KEFI-975769 format. One line per 2 residues: number of its first residue (from 1); their letters; for each residue x, z, y of C-alpha. Coordinates in nm, 4 decimals, m for minus. Layout:
N
NUM	a	X:Z:Y | ...
***
This chain:
620
1	xx	m3.5209:3.5171:1.5191 | m3.2087:3.3710:1.4324
3	xx	m3.0882:3.0436:1.4842 | m3.0769:2.8661:1.1421
5	xx	m2.8891:2.5643:1.2896 | m2.5967:2.8056:1.3342
7	xx	m2.4011:2.8322:0.9956 | m2.1453:3.1154:0.9462
9	xx	m1.7586:2.9640:0.8852 | m1.6792:2.8927:0.5500
11	xx	m1.4885:3.1457:0.3678 | m1.1410:3.0206:0.2496
13	xx	m1.1148:2.9854:m0.1380 | m0.7331:3.0006:m0.2044
15	xx	m0.7625:3.0069:m0.5773 | m0.9779:2.7163:m0.6220
17	xx	m0.7361:2.5319:m0.4345 | m0.4357:2.6439:m0.6415
19	xx	m0.6328:2.5646:m0.9443 | m0.6890:2.1979:m0.8341
21	xx	m0.3341:2.1686:m0.7651 | m0.2346:2.2942:m1.1071
23	xx	m0.4526:2.0467:m1.2469 | m0.2916:1.7747:m1.0619
25	xx	0.0633:1.8600:m1.1702 | m0.0389:1.8799:m1.5112
27	xx	m0.2265:1.5514:m1.5095 | 0.1075:1.3775:m1.3699
29	xx	0.3515:1.5488:m1.6447 | 0.0766:1.4730:m1.9389
31	xx	0.0459:1.1388:m1.8498 | 0.4230:1.0919:m1.8786
33	xx	0.4273:1.3015:m2.2009 | 0.1626:1.0778:m2.3491
35	xx	0.3333:0.7727:m2.2314 | 0.6448:0.8968:m2.4432
37	xx	0.4356:0.8608:m2.7453 | 0.2585:0.5322:m2.6660
39	xx	0.5192:0.3652:m2.5228 | 0.8540:0.5342:m2.6223
41	xx	1.0561:0.2391:m2.4873 | 0.9382:0.2563:m2.1237
43	xx	0.7962:0.5909:m2.0490 | 1.0254:0.8761:m2.0381
45	xx	1.0861:1.2027:m1.8356 | 1.4076:1.0690:m1.7233
47	xx	1.3626:0.8304:m1.4065 | 1.5215:0.4973:m1.4223
49	xx	1.7986:0.3934:m1.1927 | 1.8727:0.1138:m0.9808
51	xx	2.1513:m0.1376:m1.0024 | 2.3714:0.0885:m0.7871
53	xx	2.3338:0.4041:m1.0210 | 2.3041:0.2595:m1.3509
55	xx	2.4847:m0.0610:m1.3324 | 2.3307:m0.3612:m1.5038
57	xx	2.4205:m0.7520:m1.4942 | 2.5344:m0.9595:m1.2176
59	xx	2.5216:m1.3268:m1.1745 | 2.6786:m1.5478:m0.9158
61	xx	2.5024:m1.8642:m0.9026 | 2.6716:m2.1762:m0.7112
63	xx	2.4184:m2.4679:m0.6364 | 2.5394:m2.7887:m0.7026
65	xx	2.3887:m3.1323:m0.6298 | 2.3705:m3.4030:m0.9142
67	xx	2.6078:m3.6452:m0.7966 | 2.4614:m3.9051:m1.0338
69	xx	2.0872:m3.8733:m0.8983 | 1.9491:m4.0638:m0.6140
71	xx	2.0180:m3.8363:m0.3228 | 2.2920:m3.6750:m0.4653
73	xx	2.4963:m3.7393:m0.1731 | 2.2785:m3.4966:0.0522
75	xx	2.4122:m3.1830:0.1896 | 2.2740:m2.8473:0.0809
77	xx	2.1328:m2.6646:0.3951 | 2.1017:m2.2820:0.4745
79	xx	1.7122:m2.3393:0.4276 | 1.7815:m2.4855:0.0816
81	xx	1.9712:m2.1669:m0.0053 | 1.7160:m1.9508:0.1525
83	xx	1.4534:m2.1322:m0.0326 | 1.6405:m2.1039:m0.3579
85	xx	1.6977:m1.7091:m0.3211 | 1.3054:m1.6876:m0.2699
87	xx	1.2223:m1.8699:m0.5621 | 1.4856:m1.6512:m0.7830
89	xx	1.3070:m1.3421:m0.6032 | 0.9833:m1.4404:m0.6956
91	xx	1.0735:m1.5052:m1.0708 | 1.2577:m1.1635:m1.0860
93	xx	0.9720:m0.9832:m0.9228 | 0.7122:m1.1626:m1.1379
95	xx	0.9202:m1.0547:m1.4585 | 0.8668:m0.6821:m1.3604
97	xx	1.2207:m0.6008:m1.3111 | 1.2237:m0.3845:m0.9844
99	xx	1.5170:m0.3023:m0.7776 | 1.7027:m0.6310:m0.8237
101	xx	1.9514:m0.7225:m0.5640 | 1.9420:m1.1083:m0.4607
103	xx	2.1710:m1.2048:m0.1773 | 2.3853:m1.4879:m0.0407
105	xx	2.7576:m1.4407:m0.0873 | 2.9462:m1.6845:0.1606
107	xx	2.7942:m2.0270:0.2331 | 2.6385:m2.1220:m0.0606
109	xx	2.6885:m1.8685:m0.3599 | 2.3759:m1.6728:m0.4563
111	xx	2.4328:m1.3154:m0.6137 | 2.1932:m1.1813:m0.8703
113	xx	2.2124:m0.8313:m0.9537 | 1.9527:m0.7054:m1.2420
115	xx	1.9429:m0.2971:m1.3151 | 1.9918:m0.1914:m1.6608
117	xx	1.9766:m0.4420:m1.9382 | 1.7708:m0.7471:m1.8806
119	xx	1.6048:m0.9501:m2.1398 | 1.7479:m1.2887:m2.2198
121	xx	1.4012:m1.4398:m2.1039 | 1.4885:m1.3149:m1.7430
123	xx	1.8269:m1.4285:m1.7350 | 1.7082:m1.7433:m1.8439
125	xx	1.4881:m1.7612:m1.5545 | 1.7566:m1.6816:m1.3036
127	xx	1.9457:m1.9511:m1.4287 | 1.6816:m2.2257:m1.4190
129	xx	1.6663:m2.4811:m1.1524 | 1.3475:m2.5417:m0.9401
131	xx	1.1784:m2.8557:m1.0143 | 0.9288:m3.0334:m0.7888
133	xx	0.6806:m3.3170:m0.9167 | 0.3666:m3.4655:m0.8127
135	xx	0.0843:m3.4366:m1.0755 | m0.2637:m3.5655:m1.0593
137	xx	m0.5336:m3.3177:m1.1161 | m0.7457:m3.3423:m1.4109
139	xx	m0.9744:m3.0078:m1.3695 | m0.9954:m2.7193:m1.1319
141	xx	m1.1357:m2.3832:m1.2621 | m1.1488:m2.0275:m1.1846
143	xx	m0.8167:m1.8277:m1.2125 | m0.9500:m1.5792:m1.4839
145	xx	m0.9843:m1.6585:m1.8342 | m1.3089:m1.7809:m1.9606
147	xx	m1.6101:m1.5500:m2.0662 | m1.6556:m1.5901:m2.4508
149	xx	m2.0276:m1.4975:m2.3476 | m2.0500:m1.8242:m2.1388
151	xx	m1.7962:m2.0431:m2.3866 | m1.9914:m2.3093:m2.4959
153	xx	m1.8997:m2.6524:m2.6705 | m1.8626:m2.8361:m2.3506
155	xx	m1.7222:m3.1813:m2.2472 | m1.3685:m3.0949:m2.2666
157	xx	m1.3250:m3.3583:m1.9891 | m1.5310:m3.1124:m1.7568
159	xx	m1.4567:m2.7743:m1.8259 | m1.6694:m2.5461:m1.5935
161	xx	m1.7437:m2.2305:m1.7603 | m1.6725:m1.9242:m1.5260
163	xx	m1.6652:m1.5349:m1.6093 | m1.9760:m1.3292:m1.6321
165	xx	m1.9960:m0.9995:m1.4466 | m2.0024:m0.7863:m1.7329
167	xx	m1.7048:m0.5955:m1.9065 | m1.3902:m0.8083:m1.9451
169	xx	m1.3531:m0.9337:m2.2969 | m1.0642:m0.8580:m2.5274
171	xx	m0.7786:m1.0990:m2.5544 | m0.8563:m1.1668:m2.9097
173	xx	m1.2073:m1.2417:m2.8259 | m1.1041:m1.4869:m2.5614
175	xx	m0.8621:m1.6459:m2.7884 | m1.1145:m1.6732:m3.0611
177	xx	m1.3824:m1.8146:m2.8333 | m1.1632:m2.0751:m2.6598
179	xx	m1.0399:m2.1986:m2.9892 | m1.3752:m2.2657:m3.1017
181	xx	m1.4925:m2.4503:m2.7969 | m1.1593:m2.6413:m2.7664
183	xx	m1.1953:m2.7469:m3.1314 | m1.4290:m3.0400:m3.0678
185	xx	m1.3718:m3.2032:m3.3741 | m1.4360:m2.8902:m3.5761
187	xx	m1.1162:m2.9302:m3.7907 | m0.9940:m2.5951:m3.7287
189	xx	m0.6916:m2.7382:m3.5685 | m0.5993:m2.7910:m3.1971
191	xx	m0.4804:m3.1409:m3.1557 | m0.2167:m3.2339:m2.8856
193	xx	m0.2937:m3.5844:m2.9110 | m0.5606:m3.7496:m2.6877
195	xx	m0.8876:m3.8933:m2.8613 | m0.8321:m4.2376:m2.6859
197	xx	m0.5401:m4.3732:m2.5244 | m0.5377:m4.2724:m2.1442
199	xx	m0.5493:m4.5744:m1.9157 | m0.3677:m4.3765:m1.6565
201	xx	m0.2206:m4.0319:m1.5683 | m0.5367:m3.9471:m1.4114
203	xx	m0.7438:m4.0283:m1.7219 | m0.9405:m3.7365:m1.8457
205	xx	m0.8568:m3.8435:m2.2129 | m0.5090:m3.6306:m2.1352
207	xx	m0.7489:m3.3445:m2.1792 | m0.6573:m3.2663:m2.5658
209	xx	m0.7941:m2.9651:m2.7523 | m0.4601:m2.8034:m2.6923
211	xx	m0.4529:m2.8557:m2.3134 | m0.8290:m2.7249:m2.3187
213	xx	m0.7505:m2.4115:m2.5082 | m0.4845:m2.3248:m2.2737
215	xx	m0.6664:m2.3787:m1.9794 | m0.9658:m2.1477:m2.1427
217	xx	m0.7272:m1.8573:m2.2121 | m0.4685:m1.8742:m1.8862
219	xx	m0.5147:m1.5855:m1.6613 | m0.3700:m1.6709:m1.3180
221	xx	m0.4686:m1.3104:m1.1929 | m0.1907:m1.1667:m1.4340
223	xx	0.1191:m1.1610:m1.2166 | 0.3375:m1.2397:m1.5280
225	xx	0.1634:m1.5815:m1.5223 | 0.3076:m1.6594:m1.1669
227	xx	0.6312:m1.6585:m1.3037 | 0.8276:m1.9765:m1.1769
229	xx	1.0460:m2.1987:m1.4239 | 0.9088:m2.5283:m1.5111
231	xx	1.0685:m2.6640:m1.8212 | 0.8053:m2.8765:m1.9453
233	xx	0.8222:m3.2604:m1.9781 | 0.7179:m3.4456:m1.6581
235	xx	0.5563:m3.6698:m1.9059 | 0.3117:m3.4161:m2.0822
237	xx	m0.0040:m3.2725:m1.9007 | 0.0086:m2.9066:m1.8219
239	xx	m0.1878:m2.6239:m1.7168 | m0.0602:m2.4481:m1.4075
241	xx	m0.1806:m2.1841:m1.1682 | m0.1801:m2.2163:m0.8019
243	xx	0.1118:m2.0227:m0.6296 | m0.1535:m1.7687:m0.4660
245	xx	m0.3197:m1.7018:m0.7991 | m0.6372:m1.8038:m0.6779
247	xx	m0.7274:m2.1108:m0.8932 | m0.5753:m2.2846:m1.1995
249	xx	m0.5436:m2.6449:m1.2581 | m0.5238:m2.8886:m1.5452
251	xx	m0.2664:m3.1528:m1.4662 | m0.1673:m3.4954:m1.5661
253	xx	0.1765:m3.6711:m1.6165 | 0.3808:m3.6451:m1.3096
255	xx	0.3385:m3.9529:m1.0785 | 0.6282:m3.8929:m0.8590
257	xx	0.9454:m3.6501:m0.9101 | 1.0407:m3.4479:m0.5857
259	xx	1.3770:m3.6054:m0.5953 | 1.1877:m3.9393:m0.4507
261	xx	1.1243:m3.7596:m0.1225 | 1.3521:m3.8541:0.1451
263	xx	1.2525:m3.5837:0.3977 | 0.9828:m3.3684:0.4979
265	xx	0.8932:m3.2054:0.8328 | 0.6090:m3.0005:0.9959
267	xx	0.4292:m3.0773:1.3074 | 0.0979:m3.1468:1.5198
269	xx	m0.1146:m3.3965:1.3543 | m0.1546:m3.7040:1.5669
271	xx	m0.4272:m3.9639:1.5649 | m0.3722:m4.3427:1.5310
273	xx	m0.3335:m4.3582:1.9214 | m0.0771:m4.0934:1.9237
275	xx	m0.2734:m3.8115:2.0629 | m0.2273:m3.4835:1.8931
277	xx	m0.5338:m3.3018:1.7336 | m0.3881:m2.9418:1.7857
279	xx	m0.3771:m2.9054:1.3979 | m0.0563:m2.8600:1.2048
281	xx	0.0493:m3.0906:0.9051 | 0.3356:m3.1592:0.6857
283	xx	0.4850:m3.5255:0.7148 | 0.6493:m3.6675:0.4106
285	xx	0.8812:m4.0000:0.3749 | 0.9528:m4.1269:0.0331
287	xx	1.2406:m4.3380:m0.0574 | 1.2415:m4.6903:m0.2080
289	xx	1.1285:m4.5886:m0.5617 | 0.9104:m4.2894:m0.4249
291	xx	0.7299:m4.5312:m0.1950 | 0.6314:m4.7399:m0.4661
293	xx	0.5256:m4.4696:m0.7133 | 0.3188:m4.2812:m0.4361
295	xx	0.1615:m4.6084:m0.3143 | 0.0338:m4.6909:m0.6766
297	xx	m0.0785:m4.3102:m0.7176 | m0.2701:m4.2982:m0.3929
299	xx	m0.4360:m4.6211:m0.4549 | m0.5501:m4.5031:m0.8002
301	xx	m0.6578:m4.1471:m0.6836 | m0.8641:m4.2323:m0.3746
303	xx	m1.1248:m4.4229:m0.5663 | m1.1889:m4.0951:m0.8117
305	xx	m1.4469:m3.8385:m0.7863 | m1.3244:m3.4904:m0.7022
307	xx	m1.1246:m3.3082:m0.7934 | m0.9323:m3.6114:m0.9844
309	xx	m0.8662:m3.7476:m0.6170 | m0.6196:m3.4442:m0.5653
311	xx	m0.2594:m3.4796:m0.6229 | m0.1228:m3.1515:m0.7474
313	xx	0.2411:m3.0857:m0.5660 | 0.4206:m2.8644:m0.8392
315	xx	0.7288:m2.6622:m0.7411 | 0.9042:m2.4311:m1.0048
317	xx	0.5474:m2.4626:m1.2394 | 0.3117:m2.3385:m0.9814
319	xx	0.1025:m2.5612:m0.7893 | 0.1817:m2.5023:m0.3713
321	xx	m0.0680:m2.7473:m0.2772 | m0.3074:m3.0107:m0.3803
323	xx	m0.4444:m3.2293:m0.1369 | m0.6955:m3.4960:m0.1326
325	xx	m0.5473:m3.8405:m0.1346 | m0.5838:m4.1470:0.0972
327	xx	m0.3999:m4.4852:0.0419 | m0.0379:m4.4427:0.1398
329	xx	0.1082:m4.8005:0.1306 | 0.4305:m4.7334:0.3313
331	xx	0.5466:m4.3898:0.1834 | 0.4809:m4.2050:0.4875
333	xx	0.2430:m3.9403:0.3987 | 0.0669:m3.6364:0.5829
335	xx	m0.0431:m3.3596:0.4268 | m0.3467:m3.1729:0.6360
337	xx	m0.5440:m2.8654:0.5807 | m0.5838:m2.5020:0.7319
339	xx	m0.2000:m2.4739:0.8151 | m0.0559:m2.2948:1.0955
341	xx	0.3027:m2.3217:1.2291 | 0.4453:m2.0829:0.9763
343	xx	0.2629:m2.2142:0.6552 | 0.3404:m2.5873:0.7558
345	xx	0.7092:m2.5151:0.8117 | 0.7204:m2.3127:0.4476
347	xx	0.5602:m2.5988:0.2790 | 0.8071:m2.8470:0.4352
349	xx	1.0868:m2.6407:0.3384 | 0.9485:m2.6179:m0.0004
351	xx	0.9336:m2.9993:m0.0313 | 1.2970:m3.0459:0.1073
353	xx	1.4427:m2.8043:m0.1538 | 1.2578:m2.9812:m0.4228
355	xx	1.3942:m3.3197:m0.3045 | 1.7228:m3.2181:m0.3801
357	xx	1.8884:m3.2894:m0.7191 | 1.9884:m2.9344:m0.7203
359	xx	2.1131:m2.7399:m1.0089 | 2.2680:m2.3858:m1.0476
361	xx	2.6049:m2.3501:m1.1830 | 2.6658:m1.9812:m1.3026
363	xx	2.9957:m1.9004:m1.1635 | 3.0379:m1.5474:m1.3317
365	xx	2.7903:m1.3459:m1.5274 | 2.9217:m0.9768:m1.5919
367	xx	2.8334:m0.6306:m1.6613 | 2.8736:m0.3855:m1.3669
369	xx	3.0085:m0.0584:m1.4724 | 2.7929:0.2522:m1.3739
371	xx	3.0820:0.4826:m1.3290 | 3.1019:0.4221:m0.9593
373	xx	2.7001:0.4531:m0.9499 | 2.7051:0.7787:m1.1272
375	xx	2.9731:0.9386:m0.8912 | 2.7618:0.8511:m0.5834
377	xx	2.4530:1.0015:m0.7797 | 2.6472:1.3174:m0.8493
379	xx	2.7374:1.3310:m0.4886 | 2.4187:1.2511:m0.3641
381	xx	2.2478:1.5439:m0.5811 | 2.5235:1.7947:m0.4578
383	xx	2.4419:1.7089:m0.1204 | 2.0693:1.7599:m0.1648
385	xx	2.1453:2.0970:m0.3420 | 2.3491:2.2224:m0.0697
387	xx	2.0883:2.1082:0.1915 | 1.8417:2.2952:m0.0118
389	xx	2.0313:2.6211:m0.0253 | 2.1462:2.6212:0.3488
391	xx	1.7469:2.5492:0.4200 | 1.6717:2.8648:0.2141
393	xx	1.9410:3.0601:0.3679 | 1.8319:2.9752:0.7034
395	xx	1.4485:3.0453:0.5987 | 1.5523:3.3915:0.4381
397	xx	1.7295:3.4977:0.7479 | 1.4836:3.4048:0.9926
399	xx	1.1413:3.4528:0.8105 | 1.2429:3.7380:0.5682
401	xx	0.9618:3.7756:0.3016 | 0.7854:3.4372:0.4227
403	xx	1.0948:3.2469:0.3040 | 0.9774:3.3206:m0.0626
405	xx	0.6620:3.1226:0.0001 | 0.8524:2.8495:0.1636
407	xx	1.1474:2.8034:m0.1088 | 0.8485:2.8179:m0.3528
409	xx	0.6724:2.5209:m0.1651 | 1.0132:2.3311:m0.1694
411	xx	1.0381:2.3906:m0.5305 | 0.7022:2.2728:m0.5892
413	xx	0.7549:1.9639:m0.3723 | 1.0584:1.8659:m0.5650
415	xx	0.8478:1.8944:m0.9031 | 0.5865:1.6826:m0.7615
417	xx	0.8214:1.4311:m0.6336 | 1.0061:1.4301:m0.9743
419	xx	0.6921:1.3737:m1.1684 | 0.5478:1.0891:m0.9604
421	xx	0.8909:0.9193:m0.9567 | 0.8965:0.9417:m1.3356
423	xx	0.5520:0.8193:m1.3453 | 0.6041:0.5335:m1.1495
425	xx	0.9034:0.4266:m1.3479 | 0.7111:0.4040:m1.6299
427	xx	0.3800:0.2342:m1.4938 | 0.5421:0.0315:m1.2024
429	xx	0.9111:m0.0219:m1.3209 | 1.0263:0.1660:m1.0148
431	xx	1.3776:0.2536:m1.0313 | 1.5640:0.5254:m0.8009
433	xx	1.8484:0.3982:m0.6059 | 2.1196:0.5742:m0.4002
435	xx	1.9215:0.4913:m0.0785 | 1.6151:0.6243:m0.2545
437	xx	1.8091:0.9635:m0.3084 | 1.8945:0.9653:0.0581
439	xx	1.5196:0.9446:0.1430 | 1.4635:1.2530:m0.0978
441	xx	1.7502:1.4636:0.0828 | 1.5931:1.3861:0.4293
443	xx	1.2425:1.4895:0.2803 | 1.3936:1.8385:0.2622
445	xx	1.4056:1.8776:0.6293 | 1.0591:1.7222:0.6770
447	xx	0.9087:1.9627:0.4210 | 1.0832:2.2645:0.5871
449	xx	0.9576:2.1485:0.9281 | 0.5958:2.1935:0.8153
451	xx	0.6598:2.5407:0.6825 | 0.8544:2.6419:1.0246
453	xx	0.5776:2.5253:1.2204 | 0.3053:2.7143:1.0382
455	xx	0.4821:3.0326:1.0384 | 0.5866:3.0159:1.4023
457	xx	0.2293:2.9484:1.5069 | 0.1144:3.2403:1.3026
459	xx	0.3740:3.4682:1.4561 | 0.2562:3.3637:1.8149
461	xx	m0.0694:3.4646:1.7133 | 0.1142:3.8112:1.6076
463	xx	0.3023:3.8485:1.9462 | m0.0448:3.7987:2.1296
465	xx	m0.1635:4.1081:1.9890 | m0.4059:3.9793:1.6963
467	xx	m0.4196:4.1395:1.3733 | m0.2602:3.9834:1.0752
469	xx	m0.5593:3.8251:0.8939 | m0.6831:3.6721:1.2081
471	xx	m0.3245:3.5678:1.3212 | m0.2866:3.3858:0.9833
473	xx	m0.6298:3.1611:1.0148 | m0.5602:3.1235:1.3783
475	xx	m0.1889:3.0122:1.3241 | m0.2963:2.7705:1.0507
477	xx	m0.5866:2.6250:1.2599 | m0.3373:2.5564:1.5467
479	xx	m0.0611:2.4267:1.3093 | m0.2259:2.2112:1.0672
481	xx	m0.3261:1.9226:1.3229 | 0.0305:1.9263:1.4467
483	xx	0.1712:1.8976:1.0830 | m0.0916:1.6154:0.9973
485	xx	m0.0002:1.4042:1.3085 | 0.3662:1.4532:1.2491
487	xx	0.3620:1.3811:0.9014 | 0.1378:1.0772:0.9609
489	xx	0.3643:0.9365:1.2295 | 0.6755:0.9707:0.9492
491	xx	0.4314:0.7872:0.7029 | 0.3745:0.5003:0.9247
493	xx	0.7238:0.4466:1.0182 | 0.7908:0.4470:0.6406
495	xx	0.5239:0.1905:0.5408 | 0.6569:m0.0467:0.8239
497	xx	1.0158:0.0130:0.7110 | 0.9167:m0.0802:0.3549
499	xx	0.7575:m0.4038:0.4315 | 0.9862:m0.5277:0.6827
501	xx	1.3280:m0.4131:0.5115 | 1.4871:m0.5590:0.1890
503	xx	1.7119:m0.4073:m0.0859 | 1.8198:m0.0412:m0.0563
505	xx	1.6586:0.0406:0.2716 | 1.3165:m0.0405:0.0978
507	xx	1.3846:0.2387:m0.1518 | 1.4865:0.4616:0.1236
509	xx	1.1464:0.3882:0.2875 | 0.9461:0.4252:m0.0094
511	xx	1.0894:0.7723:m0.1028 | 1.0606:0.8732:0.2556
513	xx	0.6791:0.7917:0.2721 | 0.6292:0.9279:m0.0990
515	xx	0.7585:1.2918:m0.0186 | 0.5841:1.2996:0.3135
517	xx	0.2693:1.2256:0.1461 | 0.3734:1.5060:m0.1111
519	xx	0.4585:1.7339:0.1673 | 0.0963:1.7062:0.3222
521	xx	m0.0430:1.7738:m0.0360 | 0.1719:2.0766:m0.0634
523	xx	0.1276:2.2408:0.2491 | m0.2474:2.2157:0.2276
525	xx	m0.2981:2.2956:m0.1274 | m0.0157:2.5606:m0.1890
527	xx	0.1553:2.6923:0.1212 | m0.1648:2.8069:0.3196
529	xx	m0.3518:2.9196:m0.0011 | m0.0563:3.1274:m0.1146
531	xx	m0.0443:3.2715:0.2374 | m0.4041:3.3531:0.2388
533	xx	m0.3365:3.5514:m0.0832 | m0.0489:3.7292:0.0407
535	xx	m0.1799:3.8364:0.3847 | m0.4241:4.0476:0.1384
537	xx	m0.1096:4.2418:m0.0046 | 0.0013:4.5744:0.1250
539	xx	0.3470:4.4283:0.1785 | 0.2439:4.1125:0.4089
541	xx	m0.0873:4.2481:0.5321 | 0.0677:4.5734:0.6322
543	xx	0.2949:4.4187:0.8312 | 0.6150:4.5470:0.6258
545	xx	0.9503:4.5245:0.8531 | 1.0957:4.2770:0.5610
547	xx	0.7688:4.0599:0.5509 | 0.8452:3.8528:0.8549
549	xx	0.5360:3.9691:1.0052 | 0.6137:4.2994:1.1420
551	xx	0.4414:4.3073:1.4876 | 0.6956:4.5667:1.6245
553	xx	0.9939:4.3380:1.5071 | 0.8000:4.0080:1.6684
555	xx	0.7703:4.2054:1.9843 | 0.3695:4.1826:1.9829
557	xx	0.1902:4.3288:2.3025 | m0.0315:4.6306:2.2432
559	xx	m0.3798:4.5534:2.1756 | m0.5862:4.6127:2.5065
561	xx	m0.7603:4.9480:2.5076 | m1.1135:4.9440:2.4335
563	xx	m1.3374:4.9329:2.7241 | m1.4796:5.2807:2.8663
565	xx	m1.8193:5.3748:2.7873 | m2.0534:5.2951:3.0589
567	xx	m2.2049:5.5752:3.2730 | m2.5571:5.6330:3.2333
569	xx	m2.7897:5.5310:3.5030 | m2.9362:5.7991:3.7247
571	xx	m3.3168:5.8346:3.6783 | m3.5221:5.8050:3.9655
573	xx	m3.6426:6.1280:4.0985 | m3.9822:6.2477:4.1938
575	xx	m3.9180:6.2435:4.5655 | m3.8490:5.8527:4.5608
577	xx	m4.0615:5.7326:4.3011 | m4.1174:5.3728:4.2625
579	xx	m4.4625:5.2714:4.3917 | m4.6546:5.1879:4.0714
581	xx	m4.6362:4.8133:3.9909 | m4.3720:4.7559:4.2588
583	xx	m4.1853:4.4938:4.0419 | m4.4833:4.3332:4.0210
585	xx	m4.6010:4.2785:4.3857 | m4.5001:4.0267:4.6424
587	xx	m4.2651:4.0884:4.9109 | m4.5468:4.0797:5.1675
589	xx	m4.7513:4.3287:4.9393 | m4.4522:4.5652:4.9083
591	xx	m4.3959:4.5514:5.2987 | m4.7540:4.6551:5.3404
593	xx	m4.7439:4.9246:5.1063 | m4.4101:5.0581:5.2752
595	xx	m4.6073:5.0233:5.6299 | m4.8879:5.2135:5.5129
597	xx	m4.6764:5.5032:5.3230 | m4.4923:5.5321:5.6761
599	xx	m4.8188:5.5454:5.8424 | m4.9383:5.8510:5.6329
601	xx	m4.6300:6.0332:5.6655 | m4.6552:5.9852:6.0539
603	xx	m4.9922:6.1900:6.0432 | m4.9457:6.4994:5.8469
605	xx	m5.1553:6.7174:6.0429 | m5.4801:6.4795:6.0578
607	xx	m5.7675:6.7045:5.9393 | m6.0175:6.5773:5.7030
609	xx	m6.3106:6.6129:5.9361 | m6.1713:6.3512:6.1862
611	xx	m6.2935:6.0210:6.1321 | m6.0674:5.7779:5.9632
613	xx	m6.0748:5.4234:6.1397 | m6.0667:5.1657:5.8629
615	xx	m5.9257:4.7848:5.9234 | m6.2778:4.6886:5.9340
617	xx	m6.3419:4.9268:6.2146 | m6.5919:5.1390:6.0057
619	xx	m6.5882:5.5013:6.0343 | m6.6137:5.7126:5.7463
***
């Protein structure tokens, strides 16, 4: 009875695999074609180019201290410049501009290169100075827009609606529901004036109809709303997102300006006896005016319920921290929380940066010519074509007919890579830099290496005497594991390089990782299925001398001769019959039978009239 648990090996289905790959290619280019119709300004069959290839706008910013402001005599440190670069990078990235170059030039200048033609809003974001302010918290809600289904006319002083689990509502529905809920007097207008005169910056009377409406509609999960640039009046209440996009705040007018900070540092928290608790904290010290303002603010906040007892620290329009307050009479405050060494140091640097009366002076703003970039792009493309031709020539010389499959795989990999880059240029704003082109050229060798490994494994099987069909399958079984491991290592290196590097190196790492992933896709979904089909043809399957699979040309060993038929076993003769049932006798029974047979053979002349003595002594 056959064992039902043993299944026959799955038969390869190369045509089905090729159809899946064809659908994928059509989907990529079809999506781009649809994009050119629905978003003609963004989607195109031509990839967007980075600053070094297309040119763009370059700004050189010089930080300047406001000599007239308090603290204007302070020096700008390297940490301040690094903080300024980080803030500008955050603004540019959040505005959707990719492959921007933000570097330091000399001791204090900051060079910002924006590819293409940036919008006036993006340029203004780069020029703006960061501002740090301390604002009292009026309300804290979830980062998503309010759910119209849960929208009710609540007390605007304590908005607590939350999104439901249903499908997200359209922006028009959210705005209409938020307007209805915020318009508490029902006059159809959103008032910007408090209903009653606020008694302090923490008074919820600052929650005007307009502010409640903004709180309802603001979406802090949208990266566009995490763009810095605080140009709002410090005397007005505002709605802001947390810098991590996890929560949003309604904030009252500013209590203290960041320029009132004398110094900020990070360190281990200490008790009243001077012992350390092991927890990290940020220590603040204010100047004279700041000490007075901060004392008044802390005395007011400490008696209020949550979340009004929090003081929001707003840098560049985003709340970087909102600690709960205690009375700070001497201008020396300590911010505690779930800090570690790095996060405490980062917050201290941000506070130090915000304490500077710092402005950016635009030293120069110019358009970068694309002539140099175009030359580099042309040289890079020529290098890629030359490399591809050399690889194709080597494959033709080494693998004969197999080179057709290899070159076809390379061409398909190039088409897929181009399609993905074009798609990312539309959907993610990706721009191809010269370093990215270098990653594409390197990928030619990586892809060719996979084919060479596959073909060599297959030819090794032929040299060992296998027939061509089984050599193809055994060679693939041995090669695919090595190909996967090799590509995985390259992909891992590209991912690490991407997250650790900056600028053009990241572009190189991105294209290297992208082409490595596409190499795996092409080898599994094109090269091997095509090889399965090719081996069924007379040219490849018959081992033509130009196919690259000719056993004689490969020096294959002769197949071992079939085993000789086994000679028939001689039958037992009648003279030496096997005792009946001998195979079933025990050893003792067989020996007894042999003794009895020997005894009979030793008495051949005994006559039948002589008595025969039996073992029992009876005579018969």
